[in-house]
C-alpha positions in Angstrom: -25.8 -51.9 39.5 -29.6 -52.0 39.0 -30.0 -48.6 40.8 -28.1 -46.9 37.9 -30.1 -45.4 35.0 -28.8 -44.8 31.6 -29.1 -41.7 29.3 -28.6 -42.4 25.6 -29.0 -40.8 22.2 -31.0 -42.9 19.7 -31.1 -42.4 16.0 -34.7 -41.5 15.0 -34.3 -40.9 11.3 -31.5 -40.6 8.7 -30.6 -37.1 7.9 -30.5 -35.3 4.6 -27.6 -32.9 4.8 -26.5 -31.7 8.2 -28.2 -33.8 10.9 -30.8 -31.8 12.7 -32.4 -32.3 16.1 -35.3 -34.2 14.5 -32.9 -37.0 13.7 -32.5 -37.9 17.4 -34.4 -39.0 20.5 -33.0 -38.8 24.0 -33.9 -41.9 26.0 -33.6 -41.6 29.8 -34.3 -43.9 32.7 -33.4 -47.4 31.4 -31.8 -49.6 34.1 -28.1 -50.2 33.5 -27.6 -53.8 32.7 -25.1 -55.7 34.9 -22.3 -57.4 33.0 -22.6 -61.1 32.2 -19.7 -63.5 31.7 -17.1 -61.9 29.5 -18.7 -58.5 29.7 -17.7 -55.2 31.3 -19.9 -52.3 32.6 -18.3 -48.9 31.9 -19.2 -45.4 33.1 -18.6 -43.4 30.0 -16.4 -40.3 30.7 -15.8 -39.0 27.2 -17.0 -39.7 23.7 -15.0 -38.8 20.6 -17.0 -36.6 18.2 -15.6 -37.5 14.7 -16.5 -37.0 11.1 -16.9 -40.8 10.8 -20.1 -40.4 12.8 -21.7 -38.6 9.8 -20.8 -41.6 7.7 -22.4 -44.0 10.1 -25.7 -42.2 9.5 -25.8 -43.1 5.8 -27.7 -46.1 4.5 -24.6 -47.1 2.5 -22.0 -46.2 5.1 -18.4 -47.3 4.1 -17.9 -48.4 7.7 -20.3 -49.2 10.5 -23.9 -48.2 10.1 -26.0 -46.7 12.8 -29.5 -48.3 13.0 -32.7 -46.4 13.5 -34.1 -47.0 17.0 -30.7 -47.9 18.3 -28.1 -46.1 20.4 -25.8 -43.9 18.2 -22.4 -45.4 17.6 -19.3 -43.7 19.0 -15.9 -44.4 20.4 -15.5 -43.6 24.0 -13.4 -43.8 27.1 -14.5 -44.6 30.6 -14.0 -46.4 33.9 -14.9 -50.0 34.7 -17.8 -50.2 37.3 -18.3 -53.9 37.2 -16.7 -56.8 35.4 -17.6 -60.3 34.3 -14.3 -60.6 32.4 -11.2 -61.6 34.4 -9.0 -59.4 32.2 -10.7 -56.2 33.5 -10.8 -54.9 37.0 -13.1 -52.3 38.6 -11.5 -48.8 38.4 -9.5 -49.5 35.3 -9.9 -47.1 32.3 -10.8 -48.5 28.9 -11.4 -47.3 25.4 -13.8 -48.8 22.9 -17.1 -48.6 21.0 -19.2 -47.4 24.0 -21.9 -45.5 22.1 -23.5 -42.1 22.8 -24.7 -42.9 26.3 -23.7 -42.5 30.0 -23.2 -46.2 30.7 -22.3 -49.1 28.4 -22.1 -52.9 29.0 -19.8 -54.4 26.4 -17.9 -57.6 25.7 -14.4 -57.3 27.1 -13.0 -58.4 23.7 -14.2 -55.0 22.3 -12.4 -52.9 24.9 -8.8 -51.9 25.3 -7.1 -50.9 28.6 -5.4 -47.5 28.5 -2.5 -46.2 30.6 -3.6 -43.0 32.3 0.0 -42.4 33.4 0.8 -41.4 29.8 -2.0 -38.9 29.6 -5.5 -38.2 31.0 -8.3 -40.4 29.8 -9.6 -37.9 27.3 -6.2 -37.8 25.5 -6.7 -41.4 24.5 -9.5 -40.3 22.2 -7.5 -37.3 21.0 -3.7 -37.0 20.8 -3.2 -40.7 21.6 -6.4 -41.9 20.0 -6.9 -43.7 16.7 -9.4 -41.0 15.4 -7.0 -38.1 15.9 -3.3 -38.4 16.9 -2.8 -41.9 15.4 -4.6 -40.9 12.2 -2.4 -37.8 11.9 0.8 -39.8 12.5 -0.1 -42.6 10.0 -1.2 -40.1 7.4 1.8 -37.9 7.7 4.6 -40.5 8.3 3.5 -43.8 7.0 1.3 -42.6 4.0 2.8 -39.2 3.3 6.4 -40.2 3.8 7.3 -36.9 5.5 10.8 -35.8 4.8 13.0 -33.1 6.5 12.9 -30.0 4.4 9.5 -30.7 2.9 7.0 -27.9 2.3 3.8 -29.2 3.9 0.2 -27.9 3.6 -2.5 -29.1 6.0 -6.2 -28.3 5.5 -8.5 -28.3 8.5 -5.4 -27.2 10.4 -7.1 -26.2 13.7 -9.1 -29.5 13.9 -8.3 -32.6 15.9 -6.3 -34.4 13.1 -5.0 -31.4 11.2 -3.5 -29.6 14.3 -1.5 -32.7 15.2 -0.5 -33.6 11.6 0.9 -30.1 11.2 2.9 -30.3 14.4 4.3 -33.7 13.4 5.5 -32.1 10.2 7.1 -29.3 12.2 8.8 -31.7 14.5 10.0 -33.6 11.4 11.8 -30.5 10.1 9.2 -29.4 7.5 7.9 -25.9 6.7 4.3 -26.0 7.5 1.4 -24.0 6.1 -2.1 -24.5 7.5 -5.5 -23.7 6.1 -8.2 -22.9 8.7 -11.3 -20.8 9.1 -11.2 -17.4 10.8 -8.6 -15.2 12.5 -8.7 -17.0 15.8 -7.9 -20.4 14.3 -5.1 -18.8 12.2 -3.6 -17.3 15.4 -3.9 -20.7 17.1 -2.0 -22.6 14.4 0.8 -20.0 14.0 1.1 -19.2 17.7 0.3 -22.1 19.9 1.1 -24.9 17.4 4.1 -23.3 15.7 3.0 -23.5 12.0 5.0 -21.2 9.8 1.9 -19.6 8.3 -1.8 -20.2 8.0 -4.4 -19.2 5.3 -7.8 -18.1 6.4 -10.1 -19.7 3.9 -13.0 -17.6 5.1 -11.3 -14.3 4.6 -8.6 -14.8 2.1 -8.2 -16.1 -1.5 -6.7 -19.5 -0.8 -5.3 -20.0 -4.4 -3.6 -16.6 -4.4 -2.1 -16.9 -0.9 -0.7 -20.3 -1.8 1.1 -18.7 -4.7 2.5 -16.0 -2.5 3.6 -18.3 0.3 4.8 -21.3 -1.8 6.5 -20.1 -5.0 8.3 -23.5 -5.3 5.1 -25.5 -4.7 3.8 -28.0 -2.1 5.8 -31.2 -1.5 3.2 -32.8 0.8 -0.5 -32.0 1.2 -2.5 -33.5 4.1 -6.1 -33.0 3.2 -9.0 -33.1 5.6 -11.4 -30.9 3.7 -11.7 -31.8 0.0 -13.7 -29.7 -2.4 -12.5 -26.3 -3.6 -9.5 -26.3 -1.2 -8.2 -29.6 -2.6 -8.4 -28.0 -6.1 -6.6 -24.9 -5.0 -3.7 -26.9 -3.5 -3.5 -29.3 -6.5 -2.8 -26.2 -8.7 0.3 -25.5 -6.5 1.9 -29.0 -6.1 5.5 -29.4 -6.8 7.1 -32.1 -9.0 6.7 -35.5 -7.3 4.4 -34.1 -4.6 2.5 -36.5 -2.3 -1.2 -35.8 -1.7 -2.7 -37.6 1.3 -6.5 -37.8 1.5 -7.4 -38.2 5.1 -10.9 -36.8 5.0 -13.3 -34.5 3.1 -15.4 -32.6 5.7 -16.7 -30.3 3.0 -18.5 -33.2 1.3 -20.0 -35.3 4.0 -23.4 -33.6 4.1 -23.9 -33.4 0.3 -26.9 -35.2 -1.2 -25.9 -37.8 -3.7 -22.4 -38.0 -5.1 -19.6 -35.9 -3.6 -17.7 -33.3 -5.6 -14.3 -34.6 -6.5 -11.2 -32.7 -7.7 -11.4 -30.9 -11.0 -7.7 -30.2 -11.2 -6.6 -33.8 -10.9 -4.6 -33.6 -14.1 -2.0 -31.7 -12.1 -1.2 -35.0 -10.5 -0.1 -36.5 -13.8 1.5 -33.4 -15.1 3.8 -33.1 -12.1 4.4 -36.8 -11.5 2.7 -36.6 -8.2 1.0 -39.2 -6.1 -2.5 -39.1 -4.5 -3.2 -41.7 -1.9 -6.1 -42.1 0.5 -6.2 -44.1 3.7 -8.3 -45.1 6.6 -6.8 -45.9 10.0 -8.1 -49.5 9.9 -5.7 -50.4 7.1 -2.6 -49.5 9.3 -3.4 -51.3 12.6 0.1 -52.7 12.8 1.5 -49.1 13.1 -0.8 -47.9 15.9 1.5 -48.8 18.8 4.4 -47.2 17.1 2.4 -44.0 16.5 1.3 -43.9 20.2 5.0 -44.2 21.3 6.0 -41.2 19.2 3.0 -39.1 20.1 3.4 -39.8 23.9 7.0 -38.9 23.8 6.4 -35.6 22.0 3.5 -34.8 24.3 5.7 -35.5 27.4 8.5 -33.3 26.1 6.2 -30.4 25.2 7.0 -30.6 21.5 3.4 -31.5 20.8 0.6 -29.2 22.0 -3.1 -30.1 22.1 -6.4 -28.4 22.8 -9.7 -30.1 23.7 -13.2 -28.7 23.3 -15.6 -30.5 25.6 -19.4 -30.4 25.3 -21.2 -31.6 28.4 -24.4 -33.7 28.4 -25.7 -36.5 26.3 -28.6 -34.3 25.3 -26.1 -31.9 23.5 -24.9 -34.6 21.2 -26.7 -33.2 18.1 -25.2 -29.8 18.8 -21.7 -31.3 19.2 -22.0 -33.3 16.0 -23.0 -30.1 14.0 -19.9 -28.4 15.4 -17.8 -30.6 13.1 -19.4 -28.8 10.1 -19.8 -25.2 11.3 -16.3 -24.7 12.5 -17.3 -23.6 16.0 -14.7 -25.7 17.8 -10.9 -25.8 17.9 -8.8 -28.9 18.5 -10.3 -32.3 19.6 -14.1 -32.2 20.0 -15.4 -34.4 22.9 -18.7 -35.1 24.6 -18.8 -35.7 28.3 -22.1 -37.6 29.0 
């Protein structure tokens, strides 16, 4: 495979706030390395653009840390071009930590085969992937203890995780209220996704609208945003409500300490529960989640949308889309 040349995005400096173009260097022309024993060469087809990528850029990242001068970390899906691992054959599709590049040579132990009969390769980063669909299922079902008849609120409702979490609640017999930014995303959640209502945080008073829509309060809140929206919802939780902290996209680019909830006493006053999670703590439930998600997808009960940005060189732009709200559904990069 020595005739192949790689294209990859390298971290040049750590950002302060939203990562700008100056944080990255595009490296082109490196020969693609043939796989050694136990290794697999993969042509990267799609990369998952996730909020966790912003965490990787911090010196004190809670998870993996991207290193200056190295290829940016990222979960991807692709096709095997060559294999030194007997468990992987040329032509098979795999998912794993491929990085932001066009080709990756990785240990076979770090990769997982995917069944493209269930869904196209990109879906294994989205609706069937750990960073979107599996996270939504775990947060809503395993952590949030979704019950039929619940009143559920989902922030970031038009995003990769929120759009699926809200649909899982709908499928489970809940009344679902979304919070999203802009008329187009409101229409997407209430139309295509079947939410009962959606609040436009850019154009409406979230606190006031919650009071109008939910006079009896919120039973389950699935939060992807944090900040002021978390405070607004805490003011409207019902007795024994469950608050699930999946993410806090409003806080990831803050310098220094993040802004936590100021209305947290509502949790005690209403005998509620606030619980955070990361998907790594629920690995034993992943296969169960995929079975449910694939079934709903096949039946048409679950609807998904992908936003694909093409070209390794557009990675900085794609990453910023997570924070400016210019995408809907699962955000992907096709190198």
